[in-house]
C-alpha positions in Angstrom: 114.1 94.3 122.0 111.9 91.3 121.7 109.9 91.1 118.6 106.8 93.3 118.9 103.3 92.5 117.8 102.3 94.5 114.8 99.9 96.8 116.6 102.4 97.4 119.4 105.0 98.3 116.8 102.8 100.9 115.1 101.6 102.4 118.3 105.2 102.8 119.6 106.3 104.4 116.3 103.4 106.9 116.4 104.5 107.9 119.9 108.1 108.4 118.5 109.4 105.6 120.6 111.9 102.8 119.8 110.6 99.8 117.9 112.3 96.6 116.8 111.9 97.7 113.2 110.0 100.3 111.2 106.3 99.4 110.7 105.2 98.7 107.2 102.0 99.1 105.3 100.7 97.9 101.9 98.0 98.8 99.4 97.7 97.9 95.7 95.3 97.9 92.8 93.4 94.7 92.1 95.6 94.0 89.1 98.8 94.5 91.1 97.4 92.2 93.8 96.8 89.5 91.2 100.3 89.8 89.8 101.9 89.7 93.2 99.9 86.7 94.3 100.9 84.8 91.1 104.5 85.6 91.7 104.5 84.5 95.3 102.3 81.4 94.6 99.9 82.6 97.3 96.1 82.6 96.6 94.7 84.7 99.5 95.3 88.4 100.2 95.7 87.9 103.9 98.4 85.3 103.4 100.3 87.8 101.2 100.1 90.4 103.9 101.4 88.0 106.5 104.1 86.8 104.1 105.3 90.4 103.6 105.1 91.1 107.4 102.5 94.0 107.0 101.6 95.6 110.3 98.4 97.4 109.4 95.0 96.3 108.0 92.5 98.4 106.1 89.0 96.9 106.6 86.2 98.6 104.6 82.7 99.8 105.4 80.3 97.8 103.2 77.6 99.6 101.4 74.1 98.5 102.3 72.1 101.5 101.1 69.7 101.9 98.2 70.5 100.1 95.0 72.8 102.1 92.7 71.6 102.8 89.2 73.5 101.2 86.4 73.3 101.9 82.6 73.7 99.9 79.5 76.9 101.7 78.6 78.5 100.3 81.7 78.3 103.5 83.7 76.6 103.9 87.1 75.6 106.5 89.7 77.4 106.2 93.0 75.9 106.9 96.4 76.7 110.7 96.1 74.9 110.9 92.8 78.1 111.1 90.7 78.0 109.2 87.4 81.0 107.1 86.7 82.4 104.8 84.1 85.2 102.3 84.1 87.8 103.4 81.6 90.5 100.9 80.6 94.1 101.8 79.9 97.3 100.0 79.1 97.7 98.6 82.6 94.2 98.1 84.0 91.2 100.4 84.4 90.1 103.3 86.6 86.7 104.9 87.4 86.3 108.2 85.6 83.5 110.7 86.3 81.2 111.4 83.4 78.7 113.7 85.2 79.0 116.1 88.1 75.4 116.4 89.6 75.9 119.8 91.2 77.6 121.4 88.1 74.6 123.6 87.3 73.7 124.7 90.9 73.4 128.5 91.0 72.9 129.2 94.7 73.9 127.5 98.0 70.2 127.3 99.0 69.7 124.7 96.3 72.0 122.3 98.2 69.4 121.7 100.9 67.2 119.9 98.3 70.0 117.6 97.0 69.7 113.9 98.0 72.8 113.6 100.1 73.9 110.1 101.1 73.1 109.0 104.6 75.7 107.6 107.0 73.4 104.7 107.7 73.9 103.4 104.2 77.2 101.9 105.2 77.3 99.0 107.7 79.3 99.9 110.8 78.3 96.6 112.5 79.8 94.6 109.6 83.0 96.7 109.9 83.2 95.8 113.6 82.7 92.1 112.7 85.5 92.3 110.2 87.9 93.8 112.8 87.0 91.0 115.2 87.8 88.5 112.4 91.2 90.2 111.9 91.9 90.2 115.6 91.4 86.5 115.7 94.3 86.2 113.2 96.7 88.6 114.8 97.1 91.9 116.6 97.2 94.4 113.7 96.9 98.2 113.7 93.6 99.1 112.1 93.3 102.0 109.6 89.8 103.1 108.5 90.4 104.5 105.0 87.1 106.1 104.4 83.5 106.6 105.5 81.6 105.4 102.5 83.3 106.4 99.3 87.0 107.5 99.4 87.7 111.2 99.2 87.8 114.2 101.4 85.7 117.4 101.8 87.4 119.1 98.9 87.7 116.0 96.8 84.1 114.8 97.1 83.2 118.5 96.6 84.7 118.5 93.1 83.3 115.1 92.3 79.9 116.7 92.8 80.6 120.1 91.3 83.4 119.5 88.8 87.1 120.3 89.4 87.2 123.5 87.3 83.9 124.7 88.6 84.8 124.2 92.3 88.2 125.9 91.9 86.3 128.8 90.3 83.9 128.8 93.3 86.8 129.1 95.7 87.4 132.6 94.3 84.2 133.8 92.6 81.5 132.1 94.7 83.1 131.1 98.1 79.7 130.6 99.8 78.9 127.9 97.3 82.2 126.1 97.8 82.0 126.3 101.6 78.4 125.0 101.6 79.1 122.0 99.4 82.1 121.0 101.6 80.1 121.5 104.8 77.5 119.0 103.6 80.3 116.5 102.9 81.8 117.2 106.3 78.5 116.7 107.9 78.2 113.3 106.3 81.7 112.3 107.5 81.0 113.6 111.1 77.8 111.4 111.3 79.6 108.4 109.8 82.4 108.8 112.3 80.0 108.7 115.2 78.3 105.5 113.9 81.6 103.8 113.2 83.3 104.6 116.5 80.2 103.5 118.5 80.4 100.1 116.7 84.2 99.5 117.0 84.9 101.3 120.3 88.6 101.9 120.7 89.8 99.4 118.0 90.6 101.8 115.2 94.2 103.2 115.4 94.1 105.6 112.5 91.3 107.5 110.7 92.4 108.2 107.2 91.2 111.6 105.9 92.2 113.2 102.6 92.1 116.0 100.1 94.5 116.2 97.2 95.2 119.9 97.6 98.5 120.1 95.6 99.9 118.9 92.3 103.5 117.9 91.6 104.6 121.5 90.9 102.7 123.4 93.6 99.4 124.1 95.4 96.0 123.9 93.9 94.8 127.0 95.8 96.4 129.6 97.9 97.0 129.0 101.6 94.6 131.8 102.5 91.8 130.3 100.4 92.5 126.8 101.9 92.5 128.2 105.4 89.2 130.0 105.0 87.2 127.5 103.0 88.6 124.0 103.4 90.6 123.8 106.6 87.7 124.5 109.0 85.9 121.3 107.9 89.0 119.3 108.7 89.6 121.0 112.0 86.1 120.0 113.1 86.5 116.4 112.0 90.0 116.1 113.5 88.9 117.5 116.8 86.2 114.9 117.0 88.6 112.1 116.0 90.8 113.1 118.9 87.9 113.3 121.3 87.2 109.7 120.3 90.7 108.8 121.3 92.2 107.9 117.9 94.6 109.5 115.4 94.3 111.4 112.2 96.2 110.3 109.1 95.9 113.0 106.4 96.5 112.2 102.7 97.4 114.6 100.0 99.6 113.8 97.0 101.8 116.5 95.5 103.8 119.5 96.8 102.2 119.9 100.2 105.2 121.4 102.0 103.6 124.9 102.4 100.6 123.3 104.1 102.4 121.2 106.7 102.6 123.8 109.5 98.8 124.4 109.2 98.1 120.7 109.0 99.9 120.2 112.3 97.8 123.0 113.9 94.6 121.3 112.6 95.5 118.2 114.5 96.9 115.9 111.8 99.0 113.2 113.5 100.3 111.4 110.4 101.1 112.8 107.0 100.6 110.6 103.9 102.0 109.8 101.3 105.2 111.9 101.1 105.6 112.3 97.4 109.2 113.3 97.3 109.3 113.7 93.5 107.1 116.8 93.9 108.4 120.3 94.2 109.8 121.3 97.6 109.3 117.8 99.1 112.8 117.1 100.5 112.7 114.2 102.9 115.6 115.4 105.1 114.2 119.0 105.4 110.7 117.8 106.1 111.9 115.4 108.8 114.2 118.0 110.4 111.4 120.6 110.4 108.5 118.6 111.5 109.6 115.1 112.6 109.2 115.9 116.3 105.6 117.0 115.8 104.3 114.8 113.0 104.5 111.1 112.0 104.9 110.0 108.4 103.4 107.3 106.2 104.5 106.4 102.7 107.7 107.6 101.0 108.4 104.8 98.5 107.6 106.2 95.1 105.0 104.3 92.9 105.8 106.4 89.8 109.5 105.7 89.3 111.2 103.7 92.1 108.9 100.8 92.4 107.9 100.3 88.7 111.2 101.2 87.0 114.0 100.7 89.6 116.0 97.5 90.0 115.4 95.5 93.2 118.7 96.8 94.6 117.7 100.4 93.8 114.4 99.7 95.7 116.4 98.4 98.6 118.7 101.4 98.6 115.7 103.9 98.6 114.1 101.9 101.4 117.2 102.1 103.5 117.4 105.9 102.9 113.8 106.5 103.8 114.0 104.6 107.0 117.3 106.3 108.0 115.9 109.7 107.3 112.2 109.6 108.2 112.6 107.1 111.0 115.4 108.7 112.9 113.0 110.1 115.6 110.5 107.3 115.3 107.2 108.2 113.8 107.5 106.5 110.4 105.4 103.8 108.7 107.1 102.7 105.5 104.6 102.3 102.6 104.2 103.1 98.9 103.2 106.6 98.0 99.9 105.4 96.6 98.3 102.1 95.5 101.0 99.9 93.9 100.2 99.7 90.2 100.2 96.6 88.0 103.3 97.7 86.1 105.4 97.3 89.3 107.5 94.1 89.1 106.6 91.9 92.1 110.3 91.4 92.9 110.5 95.1 93.6 107.6 94.8 96.1 109.3 91.9 97.8 112.6 93.8 97.9 111.0 96.8 99.6 109.6 94.8 102.5 112.4 92.4 102.8 114.8 95.3 103.2 112.7 96.9 105.9 112.6 93.6 107.8 116.4 93.2 107.4 117.0 96.4 109.3 115.3 95.1 112.5 117.3 95.8 115.6 
């Protein structure tokens, strides 16, 4: 097979058809980006992506809404009204939530008075311009990671309500939980319409998410998820398909019990395949669902990439491609953002091995 263009390669893989090699994707924290660029001697992000042969691009929707309030202690209030603060750790820093604005709400009727963000606060035209800029450099598959701030209906819900409180609501006050997530889904639905009107058919994957599992099991029962969370995703997924693109759904953790329902909801691609979690056997998942579902991820950012040797990374990469890619439908990628404690030589080993397996 003659070498394919990146977008062609991704589209063929998502149709479970033969490709010249498995498509590959890349995302990393800013600190990991800086370390990798220093190792490669490359100053620009786009040059790094081309050097590694990455097939997908992740343009972002720039925020153009009202100014965000910032405080002298370094914290700020984001567009959802959630107060955050950058908390450093041994290998960088992460945003942490310091105030959940709906924590004290008592009744769903109060939510109508909440200052919900507007989809127009993010610039769909600028996103379309960025995609045109990328198209001038090469034919890449385009993934839209979020509409505004990253997160899903459940995840943004607990940002607003608090994790413990929203989990309690799922059982003790389900009307409140459902109403909060409906408001979030309404925002995403409106954002989807604005974005797709601006970019036409140029987005290949819409990334949706909700971390609904931890490493040892589910965060809620299947029945609760089906009644209170899944309906919002079903509505969004249906519209994404009507707009002629695909759904990539993200949840870390032990999501194996959810997979049959996710397929019914219209999920096309499952991300990130955290095989270190309970019940996440790559061969079993591929055997059970590979004909109905595509996969994105699979290379562990907790152990393999930061702590394995380059040869161990190469070995795992070969195993993942052989298992998850045996019916097509696999995009090789890390299981989350590559962290700064990952040796750059391991990053290079992962992608060079994937390229070496080209047919």
